C-alpha positions in Angstrom: -23.1 1.8 25.4 -24.8 2.5 21.9 -23.4 4.5 19.2 -25.3 7.3 17.3 -24.8 7.0 13.5 -22.8 10.4 13.7 -20.3 8.3 16.0 -20.1 5.6 13.3 -19.1 8.1 10.6 -15.7 8.7 12.8 -14.5 5.5 11.3 -16.8 4.4 8.4 -16.5 6.6 5.1 -17.9 3.7 2.6 -21.5 2.2 2.8 -23.7 0.0 1.1 -27.4 0.8 1.4 -30.0 -1.6 0.5 -32.7 -0.6 -1.9 -35.5 -2.4 0.2 -38.5 -1.0 1.8 -36.6 -0.8 5.0 -33.2 0.5 4.2 -30.2 -1.7 5.6 -26.7 -0.2 5.9 -23.5 -2.3 5.6 -20.5 -0.3 6.8 -17.5 -1.0 4.7 -14.7 -0.8 6.8 -12.2 -3.5 5.9 -10.3 -4.0 2.8 -12.2 -7.3 1.1 -15.8 -8.4 1.1 -17.2 -11.4 -0.7 -20.7 -11.2 -2.1 -22.7 -14.3 -2.9 -25.6 -16.6 -1.9 -23.6 -18.9 0.1 -23.1 -18.4 3.8 -19.4 -18.1 3.7 -19.4 -14.9 2.1 -19.3 -11.7 4.2 -22.4 -10.3 2.5 -24.6 -13.2 1.7 -27.5 -12.4 -0.6 -30.4 -14.9 -0.6 -31.6 -15.0 -4.3 -31.6 -18.0 -7.0 -30.3 -15.2 -9.3 -27.2 -14.5 -7.1 -24.1 -16.9 -7.8 -22.6 -18.9 -4.8 -19.7 -16.3 -4.9 -20.9 -13.6 -7.1 -18.7 -10.8 -6.6 -15.9 -9.2 -4.5 -15.6 -5.6 -3.0 -11.7 -4.5 -2.6 -10.6 -1.4 -1.1 -8.1 0.5 -3.5 -5.6 3.3 -2.0 -4.9 5.7 -4.8 -3.7 9.4 -4.8 -4.4 9.5 -0.8 -8.0 8.6 -1.5 -9.8 5.4 -0.5 -12.2 3.9 -2.9 -13.9 0.4 -3.4 -13.5 -1.6 -6.6 -16.3 -4.0 -7.6 -15.2 -7.2 -9.2 -17.8 -9.8 -10.7 -17.0 -13.3 -9.9 -15.1 -15.2 -7.3 -11.2 -15.2 -6.1 -10.5 -18.0 -8.8 -11.7 -15.5 -11.6 -14.8 -17.2 -12.6 -17.4 -14.7 -13.3 -20.9 -14.8 -12.1 -23.7 -16.5 -13.8 -26.0 -13.4 -13.9 -23.4 -10.7 -13.7 -23.1 -7.6 -11.7 -24.3 -4.0 -13.2 -23.2 -0.7 -12.1 -26.0 1.9 -12.8 -27.8 -0.2 -15.1 -24.4 -1.2 -17.0 -22.8 -4.9 -17.0 -19.5 -4.6 -15.5 -16.7 -7.0 -14.8 -14.4 -4.7 -12.7 -15.4 -1.3 -11.7 -13.9 1.5 -9.5 -17.0 2.9 -7.6 -18.2 6.3 -7.1 -20.6 7.9 -4.7 -24.0 7.0 -5.3 -23.6 4.2 -8.0 -26.4 2.0 -8.1 -25.2 -1.8 -7.7 -27.3 -4.8 -8.9 -26.2 -8.5 -8.2 -28.0 -11.1 -10.3 -30.5 -8.7 -11.4 -32.7 -8.5 -8.4 -30.4 -7.4 -5.4 -29.8 -3.8 -5.5 -27.8 -1.6 -3.3 -26.4 2.1 -3.4 -22.8 2.7 -2.8 -21.9 5.8 -0.8 -18.6 7.3 0.2 -18.8 10.4 2.3 -20.9 12.2 5.2 -24.1 12.8 2.9 -25.2 9.5 3.9 -27.4 11.1 6.6 -29.2 13.0 3.9 -29.6 9.9 1.6 -31.1 7.6 4.4 -34.7 8.2 5.2 -35.4 6.5 8.5 -32.4 4.5 9.9 -32.3 2.6 13.0 -29.6 0.7 14.8 -30.7 -2.6 14.0 -30.5 -1.8 10.3 -26.5 -0.7 10.6 -24.3 -3.5 10.2 -20.7 -2.9 11.0 -17.5 -4.4 10.1 -16.9 -6.3 13.5 -20.6 -7.7 13.1 -19.7 -9.1 9.6 -16.6 -10.6 11.0 -18.7 -13.0 13.4 -21.8 -13.0 11.4 -23.3 -13.3 7.8 -25.8 -10.4 6.5 -28.6 -12.4 4.8 -30.9 -10.3 2.6 -34.0 -12.3 0.9 -35.4 -10.9 -2.3 -38.7 -12.9 -1.6 -39.0 -11.0 1.7 -36.9 -7.9 1.3 -37.8 -6.4 4.6 -36.7 -9.4 6.7 -33.1 -9.9 7.9 -31.8 -12.8 9.6 -28.4 -13.1 11.5 -26.7 -16.2 11.6 -23.5 -17.5 13.0 -20.5 -17.8 10.4 
């Protein structure tokens, strides 16, 4: 049974959209995501400029509103070598807003979206380019800046 993107919007309200030729969408549904080059990350970005454990996304609940906070570095507090930028500005910790542009290591770029306007933002989304939280629990998402249009799924 296949779900439409509108069906997915019933339980996912936060998204990362890759800024590649073919957009890929990561549905943010869990409270924590690790981002980095090593395969043990929830979102694995294959680039020499991305640290092994580059950043974290943490869901924050404030005033009955859910948001994600981007933190540069790993869970031990060690910052990434090439940094994290939000809207072109280097950050160590940032509460994300709708349509913020994120950059990891200066080469891996995403747009953060919260809300139903994602349907207006996406140009030509297909089901194989939607990666939901269930998939991320069992598989790693690999994006390569050498071949930004290729996606490989590998077991965790």
